[in-house]
N, CA, C and O atoms as a MOPAC input file, in Angstrom:
PM7 MOZYME 1SCF
protein

 N     24.01600 1    -8.73000 1   -15.41900 1
 C     23.62200 1   -10.12300 1   -15.25800 1
 C     23.41900 1   -10.41400 1   -13.77200 1
 O     24.20200 1    -9.96200 1   -12.93600 1
 N     22.38600 1   -11.15800 1   -13.44900 1
 C     22.10600 1   -11.47000 1   -12.04500 1
 C     23.14100 1   -12.44800 1   -11.50500 1
 O     23.61000 1   -13.35200 1   -12.19700 1
 N     23.46800 1   -12.22900 1   -10.25700 1
 C     24.43000 1   -13.11000 1    -9.59400 1
 C     23.79800 1   -14.47000 1    -9.34200 1
 O     22.58500 1   -14.59200 1    -9.16900 1
 N     24.63000 1   -15.46700 1    -9.32500 1
 C     24.20600 1   -16.80300 1    -8.96100 1
 C     23.69000 1   -16.75800 1    -7.52600 1
 O     24.24300 1   -16.03000 1    -6.70200 1
 N     22.64700 1   -17.51500 1    -7.21200 1
 C     22.06900 1   -17.50700 1    -5.87200 1
 C     23.11600 1   -17.82700 1    -4.81200 1
 O     23.08000 1   -17.25800 1    -3.72100 1
 N     24.03300 1   -18.71600 1    -5.11200 1
 C     25.08900 1   -19.07800 1    -4.16200 1
 C     25.98900 1   -17.87200 1    -3.88300 1
 O     26.41700 1   -17.67400 1    -2.74600 1
 N     26.27800 1   -17.06400 1    -4.90600 1
 C     27.10500 1   -15.87600 1    -4.72700 1
 C     26.35700 1   -14.80700 1    -3.94100 1
 O     26.95400 1   -14.08400 1    -3.14300 1
 N     25.04900 1   -14.70600 1    -4.16600 1
 C     24.25700 1   -13.66900 1    -3.52600 1
 C     24.16300 1   -13.89900 1    -2.02400 1
 O     24.37400 1   -12.97400 1    -1.23900 1
 N     23.85400 1   -15.10500 1    -1.62600 1
 C     23.74500 1   -15.40500 1    -0.21200 1
 C     23.83600 1   -16.91200 1     0.00700 1
 O     22.94600 1   -17.65800 1    -0.40100 1
 N     24.90800 1   -17.35500 1     0.64700 1
 C     25.03800 1   -18.79600 1     0.91300 1
 C     23.84400 1   -19.34700 1     1.69600 1
 O     23.41000 1   -20.47400 1     1.45900 1
 N     23.31700 1   -18.55200 1     2.62600 1
 C     22.17700 1   -19.02700 1     3.41800 1
 C     20.96000 1   -19.27500 1     2.52800 1
 O     20.26900 1   -20.28200 1     2.68200 1
 N     20.69900 1   -18.35400 1     1.59500 1
 C     19.57000 1   -18.54200 1     0.69200 1
 C     19.78000 1   -19.76300 1    -0.18200 1
 O     18.84900 1   -20.53200 1    -0.42200 1
 N     20.99900 1   -19.94000 1    -0.65400 1
 C     21.28400 1   -21.09000 1    -1.50300 1
 C     21.05500 1   -22.39000 1    -0.73700 1
 O     20.46200 1   -23.33000 1    -1.26600 1
 N     21.52200 1   -22.44300 1     0.50100 1
 C     21.41400 1   -23.65900 1     1.29600 1
 C     19.97800 1   -23.99800 1     1.66300 1
 O     19.65600 1   -25.16800 1     1.87400 1
 N     19.10400 1   -22.98900 1     1.74400 1
 C     17.72600 1   -23.24700 1     2.16200 1
 C     16.72200 1   -23.12100 1     1.01800 1
 O     15.52200 1   -23.28700 1     1.23300 1
 N     17.19300 1   -22.83300 1    -0.18100 1
 C     16.28700 1   -22.66200 1    -1.32500 1
 C     15.67300 1   -23.99600 1    -1.72200 1
 O     16.30300 1   -25.04900 1    -1.61600 1
 N     14.43600 1   -23.92600 1    -2.17900 1
 C     13.76500 1   -25.12300 1    -2.66700 1
 C     14.21900 1   -25.41400 1    -4.08800 1
 O     14.48500 1   -24.49000 1    -4.85700 1
 N     14.30800 1   -26.68200 1    -4.44100 1
 C     14.76700 1   -27.01800 1    -5.79000 1
 C     13.73200 1   -26.59400 1    -6.84400 1
 O     12.52700 1   -26.74100 1    -6.64100 1
 N     14.21900 1   -26.07600 1    -7.95100 1
 C     13.31500 1   -25.69000 1    -9.03600 1
 C     13.53100 1   -26.53600 1   -10.28000 1
 O     12.78300 1   -26.42600 1   -11.25100 1
 N     14.54800 1   -27.37400 1   -10.24900 1
 C     14.86100 1   -28.17900 1   -11.43200 1
 C     14.29100 1   -29.59500 1   -11.34400 1
 O     14.48500 1   -30.40200 1   -12.25300 1
 N     13.59600 1   -29.89000 1   -10.26400 1
 C     13.01500 1   -31.22500 1   -10.13400 1
 C     11.64100 1   -31.12300 1    -9.46600 1
 O     11.27600 1   -30.08600 1    -8.91200 1
 N     10.90200 1   -32.21500 1    -9.53400 1
 C      9.57600 1   -32.23100 1    -8.92000 1
 C      9.70000 1   -32.16300 1    -7.40400 1
 O     10.67700 1   -32.62700 1    -6.81500 1
 N      8.69300 1   -31.57900 1    -6.79900 1
 C      8.67000 1   -31.48400 1    -5.34800 1
 C      7.98500 1   -32.71500 1    -4.77700 1
 O      6.84900 1   -33.02900 1    -5.13400 1
 N      8.66800 1   -33.38900 1    -3.91100 1
 C      8.11400 1   -34.56800 1    -3.27300 1
 C      7.72600 1   -34.27800 1    -1.84000 1
 O      7.61000 1   -33.11700 1    -1.44900 1
 N      7.52400 1   -35.33000 1    -1.04900 1
 C      7.11200 1   -35.17300 1     0.34700 1
 C      8.10100 1   -34.35500 1     1.18300 1
 O      7.68900 1   -33.61800 1     2.07800 1
 N      9.38300 1   -34.47700 1     0.90400 1
 C     10.38500 1   -33.73100 1     1.66700 1
 C     10.21100 1   -32.22500 1     1.45900 1
 O     10.28100 1   -31.44800 1     2.41200 1
 N      9.98900 1   -31.82700 1     0.22700 1
 C      9.79100 1   -30.40900 1    -0.06800 1
 C      8.50600 1   -29.91500 1     0.57100 1
 O      8.47100 1   -28.82100 1     1.13500 1
 N      7.45300 1   -30.71200 1     0.48800 1
 C      6.18500 1   -30.34300 1     1.11300 1
 C      6.38200 1   -30.12300 1     2.61600 1
 O      5.89500 1   -29.13700 1     3.16900 1
 N      7.08400 1   -31.02600 1     3.26300 1
 C      7.35300 1   -30.88200 1     4.70000 1
 C      8.15500 1   -29.61600 1     4.99000 1
 O      7.91900 1   -28.94000 1     5.99200 1
 N      9.09300 1   -29.30200 1     4.11900 1
 C      9.90500 1   -28.09600 1     4.28300 1
 C      9.02300 1   -26.84200 1     4.19900 1
 O      9.17800 1   -25.92100 1     5.00100 1
 N      8.11300 1   -26.80700 1     3.24300 1
 C      7.21600 1   -25.65800 1     3.07800 1
 C      6.29100 1   -25.53800 1     4.28500 1
 O      6.09900 1   -24.44300 1     4.81300 1
 N      5.72600 1   -26.63700 1     4.71800 1
 C      4.82700 1   -26.62000 1     5.88000 1
 C      5.57100 1   -26.13100 1     7.11900 1
 O      5.03800 1   -25.32400 1     7.88100 1
 N      6.79600 1   -26.61000 1     7.32600 1
 C      7.60400 1   -26.19800 1     8.46600 1
 C      7.90100 1   -24.69300 1     8.40000 1
 O      7.80800 1   -23.98700 1     9.40500 1
 N      8.25700 1   -24.21800 1     7.21000 1
 C      8.52400 1   -22.78200 1     7.03400 1
 C      7.28100 1   -21.95500 1     7.38200 1
 O      7.36900 1   -20.98100 1     8.13000 1
 N      6.14900 1   -22.33900 1     6.84800 1
 C      4.91700 1   -21.58300 1     7.10600 1
 C      4.55400 1   -21.60300 1     8.58800 1
 O      4.09100 1   -20.60000 1     9.13100 1
 N      4.76100 1   -22.73200 1     9.23300 1
 C      4.43100 1   -22.86100 1    10.65000 1
 C      5.40100 1   -22.04900 1    11.52500 1
 O      4.97600 1   -21.35800 1    12.45100 1
 N      6.68800 1   -22.13700 1    11.23000 1
 C      7.68900 1   -21.49500 1    12.08400 1
 C      7.86300 1   -20.00900 1    11.79100 1
 O      7.98000 1   -19.20800 1    12.71800 1
 N      7.88200 1   -19.63700 1    10.53200 1
 C      8.17600 1   -18.24200 1    10.17600 1
 C      6.92500 1   -17.36600 1    10.09300 1
 O      7.01800 1   -16.14800 1    10.24500 1
 N      5.76600 1   -17.96200 1     9.85800 1
 C      4.48900 1   -17.25100 1     9.78300 1
 C      4.59200 1   -16.00900 1     8.89600 1
 O      4.44800 1   -14.88800 1     9.38400 1
 N      4.84000 1   -16.20000 1     7.59500 1
 C      5.07600 1   -15.06400 1     6.70100 1
 C      3.89200 1   -14.10000 1     6.59900 1
 O      4.09800 1   -12.89700 1     6.43600 1
 N      2.66800 1   -14.59700 1     6.69000 1
 C      1.51200 1   -13.68400 1     6.62700 1
 C      1.49300 1   -12.74700 1     7.82900 1
 O      1.17200 1   -11.56600 1     7.69500 1
 N      1.83300 1   -13.26900 1     8.99400 1
 C      1.88500 1   -12.41600 1    10.18600 1
 C      3.03200 1   -11.41800 1    10.07800 1
 O      2.89800 1   -10.26900 1    10.49700 1
 N      4.15600 1   -11.85300 1     9.52000 1
 C      5.27800 1   -10.94000 1     9.32300 1
 C      4.89100 1    -9.80300 1     8.38000 1
 O      5.23200 1    -8.64400 1     8.61800 1
 N      4.17700 1   -10.14600 1     7.30900 1
 C      3.72900 1    -9.10800 1     6.38200 1
 C      2.76200 1    -8.13900 1     7.05300 1
 O      2.82300 1    -6.93400 1     6.80900 1
 N      1.88000 1    -8.65300 1     7.88800 1
 C      0.94900 1    -7.78200 1     8.60900 1
 C      1.71100 1    -6.83300 1     9.53200 1
 O      1.35800 1    -5.65900 1     9.64200 1
 N      2.74100 1    -7.33100 1    10.18800 1
 C      3.56400 1    -6.47200 1    11.05200 1
 C      4.30600 1    -5.41900 1    10.23400 1
 O      4.41700 1    -4.26800 1    10.65600 1
 N      4.80700 1    -5.80600 1     9.07900 1
 C      5.50900 1    -4.85700 1     8.21000 1
 C      4.54600 1    -3.78800 1     7.72000 1
 O      4.89100 1    -2.60700 1     7.69300 1
 N      3.33900 1    -4.19300 1     7.33300 1
 C      2.33300 1    -3.21400 1     6.88200 1
 C      1.97700 1    -2.24000 1     8.00000 1
 O      1.86000 1    -1.03900 1     7.76000 1
 N      1.80500 1    -2.74600 1     9.21400 1
 C      1.47500 1    -1.88400 1    10.34700 1
 C      2.61100 1    -0.90400 1    10.63900 1
 O      2.36500 1     0.27300 1    10.90200 1
 N      3.84300 1    -1.38300 1    10.59300 1
 C      4.99500 1    -0.50800 1    10.83400 1
 C      5.11000 1     0.53700 1     9.73200 1
 O      5.42000 1     1.69600 1    10.00800 1
 N      4.86800 1     0.14300 1     8.49500 1
 C      4.91500 1     1.08800 1     7.37700 1
 C      3.84200 1     2.15600 1     7.51200 1
 O      4.09300 1     3.33100 1     7.24800 1
 N      2.64900 1     1.74900 1     7.92300 1
 C      1.56100 1     2.70700 1     8.11300 1
 C      1.88500 1     3.68200 1     9.23700 1
 O      1.60700 1     4.87600 1     9.12200 1
 N      2.46900 1     3.18700 1    10.31800 1
 C      2.85100 1     4.06100 1    11.43400 1
 C      3.94300 1     5.03400 1    11.00400 1
 O      3.90900 1     6.20800 1    11.37100 1
 N      4.90300 1     4.55700 1    10.23400 1
 C      5.97300 1     5.41600 1     9.74000 1
 C      5.41000 1     6.48700 1     8.81200 1
 O      5.76600 1     7.66100 1     8.92000 1
 N      4.54000 1     6.08400 1     7.91300 1
 C      3.92400 1     7.04600 1     6.99500 1
 C      3.15100 1     8.10500 1     7.76700 1
 O      3.25400 1     9.29600 1     7.47300 1
 N      2.38600 1     7.67200 1     8.74300 1
 C      1.60900 1     8.60500 1     9.55400 1
 C      2.52100 1     9.60400 1    10.26200 1
 O      2.23400 1    10.80000 1    10.28700 1
 N      3.60200 1     9.12000 1    10.82900 1
 C      4.54600 1    10.00100 1    11.52200 1
 C      5.18800 1    10.98000 1    10.55000 1
 O      5.34500 1    12.15800 1    10.87100 1
 N      5.55700 1    10.51100 1     9.37800 1
 C      6.15900 1    11.39400 1     8.38000 1
 C      5.17300 1    12.46200 1     7.92900 1
 O      5.52800 1    13.63400 1     7.81100 1
 N      3.94300 1    12.05300 1     7.68000 1
 C      2.92600 1    13.01300 1     7.24000 1
 C      2.61000 1    14.03000 1     8.33200 1
 O      2.29200 1    15.18300 1     8.04000 1
 N      2.69800 1    13.60400 1     9.58200 1
 C      2.41100 1    14.48600 1    10.70100 1
 C      3.50900 1    15.53600 1    10.90600 1
 O      3.23000 1    16.65900 1    11.32500 1
 N      4.75400 1    15.16300 1    10.60800 1
 C      5.87900 1    16.03100 1    10.93700 1
 C      6.54600 1    16.71700 1     9.74500 1
 O      7.35600 1    17.62600 1     9.93000 1
 N      6.21500 1    16.29600 1     8.53400 1
 C      6.84900 1    16.87900 1     7.35800 1
 C      5.79400 1    17.24700 1     6.32900 1
 O      4.75100 1    16.60000 1     6.23300 1
 N      6.07500 1    18.28900 1     5.56100 1
 C      5.20200 1    18.65200 1     4.45200 1
 C      5.77500 1    18.06300 1     3.17800 1
 O      6.92500 1    17.62400 1     3.15300 1
 N      4.98900 1    18.05400 1     2.13500 1
 C      5.48900 1    17.56100 1     0.85600 1
 C      6.62700 1    18.45200 1     0.35700 1
 O      7.53400 1    17.98500 1    -0.33100 1
 N      6.57100 1    19.73100 1     0.70800 1
 C      7.66900 1    20.64900 1     0.33200 1
 C      8.97700 1    20.23000 1     0.98500 1
 O     10.02700 1    20.26900 1     0.34400 1
 N      8.92900 1    19.83100 1     2.24800 1
 C     10.13600 1    19.35900 1     2.93400 1
 C     10.73600 1    18.17000 1     2.19900 1
 O     11.94400 1    18.11100 1     1.97100 1
 N      9.88900 1    17.23600 1     1.83700 1
 C     10.35700 1    16.01700 1     1.18400 1
 C     10.91100 1    16.34000 1    -0.18800 1
 O     11.99100 1    15.86800 1    -0.54300 1
 N     10.19400 1    17.13300 1    -0.96600 1
 C     10.65800 1    17.46200 1    -2.30600 1
 C     11.93200 1    18.28900 1    -2.27000 1
 O     12.79300 1    18.13300 1    -3.13500 1
 N     12.06400 1    19.15800 1    -1.29200 1
 C     13.27500 1    19.94900 1    -1.16600 1
 C     14.47300 1    19.03900 1    -0.91300 1
 O     15.54600 1    19.26100 1    -1.47400 1
 N     14.30000 1    18.01700 1    -0.07300 1
 C     15.38700 1    17.08100 1     0.20100 1
 C     15.74100 1    16.28600 1    -1.05400 1
 O     16.92000 1    16.05800 1    -1.32400 1
 N     14.74500 1    15.86600 1    -1.81700 1
 C     15.01100 1    15.13400 1    -3.05700 1
 C     15.76000 1    16.03200 1    -4.01800 1
 O     16.72100 1    15.60400 1    -4.65700 1
 N     15.31800 1    17.29400 1    -4.12300 1
 C     16.01000 1    18.24900 1    -4.98500 1
 C     17.44200 1    18.45200 1    -4.55900 1
 O     18.32600 1    18.58500 1    -5.40500 1
 N     17.69200 1    18.47900 1    -3.25900 1
 C     19.05400 1    18.64400 1    -2.75500 1
 C     19.94900 1    17.52300 1    -3.26600 1
 O     21.07300 1    17.77600 1    -3.69800 1
 N     19.46500 1    16.29800 1    -3.22100 1
 C     20.25900 1    15.15400 1    -3.67000 1
 C     20.54800 1    15.25800 1    -5.16000 1
 O     21.65100 1    14.94300 1    -5.60500 1
 N     19.56800 1    15.69600 1    -5.92600 1
 C     19.75400 1    15.81400 1    -7.37300 1
 C     20.73400 1    16.92800 1    -7.71800 1
 O     21.34400 1    16.91400 1    -8.78700 1
 N     20.88500 1    17.88200 1    -6.82400 1
 C     21.76600 1    19.02000 1    -7.08200 1
 C     23.15000 1    18.78200 1    -6.48300 1
 O     23.91800 1    19.72900 1    -6.31300 1
 N     23.47300 1    17.55400 1    -6.16600 1
 C     24.78900 1    17.23200 1    -5.63900 1
 C     25.01400 1    17.70900 1    -4.22100 1
 O     26.13800 1    18.03800 1    -3.84000 1
 N     23.94500 1    17.74900 1    -3.43900 1
 C     24.08100 1    18.11800 1    -2.04100 1
 C     23.87500 1    19.58900 1    -1.76700 1
 O     23.87600 1    19.99300 1    -0.60400 1
 N     23.69700 1    20.41100 1    -2.79300 1
 C     23.44000 1    21.83100 1    -2.57300 1
 C     21.99500 1    22.01000 1    -2.13800 1
 O     21.15600 1    21.15700 1    -2.43000 1
 N     21.70200 1    23.05300 1    -1.47700 1
 C     20.34500 1    23.33800 1    -1.06800 1
 C     20.27800 1    23.59000 1     0.40500 1
 O     21.18900 1    24.18700 1     0.97900 1
 N     19.23500 1    23.15600 1     1.01600 1
 C     18.98300 1    23.49000 1     2.40900 1
 C     20.09600 1    23.06200 1     3.33000 1
 O     20.46300 1    23.80700 1     4.23900 1
 N     20.64200 1    21.88400 1     3.11900 1
 C     21.68600 1    21.38600 1     4.00700 1
 C     23.08300 1    21.64700 1     3.49200 1
 O     24.00500 1    21.86100 1     4.28000 1
 N     23.25800 1    21.63200 1     2.16700 1
 C     24.60000 1    21.61300 1     1.62400 1
 C     25.11000 1    22.92500 1     1.07900 1
 O     26.05100 1    22.90300 1     0.28600 1
 N     24.57200 1    24.03700 1     1.43600 1
 C     25.08200 1    25.31000 1     0.92800 1
 C     23.93300 1    26.17100 1     0.43300 1
 O     22.80100 1    26.05700 1     0.90400 1
 N     24.23700 1    27.02100 1    -0.50900 1
 C     23.19800 1    27.92400 1    -1.00100 1
 C     22.24800 1    27.19500 1    -1.92400 1
 O     22.65200 1    26.33500 1    -2.70700 1
 N     21.00000 1    27.54400 1    -1.82400 1
 C     19.96600 1    26.91900 1    -2.64900 1
 C     19.89800 1    27.63200 1    -3.98200 1
 O     19.80300 1    28.85800 1    -4.04600 1
 N     19.94900 1    26.84600 1    -5.04600 1
 C     19.81700 1    27.40900 1    -6.38700 1
 C     18.45400 1    27.00500 1    -6.90300 1
 O     18.20300 1    25.81000 1    -7.05800 1
 N     17.60100 1    27.90000 1    -7.16300 1
 C     16.31200 1    27.47400 1    -7.63500 1
 C     15.42500 1    28.53200 1    -7.92700 1
 O     14.29000 1    28.29000 1    -8.33900 1

């Protein structure tokens, strides 16, 4: 069962918009202020750029075999390249 928003994060609860009533001018002002101050579209663009740079770096320095071997290691309880003898 999902936790109550208040239990999950007091900050989110305190700043969440009401969903049980109609949104009036106060809510509209809150949304406009959020969009102006936090600039979520710009934040998403920055996150996308950082993700693309990270992906590029990973692809440049690791092969798919490296990645799959690490995933296999975790599934084998830590055995493999780092955790002891590789069974495979």
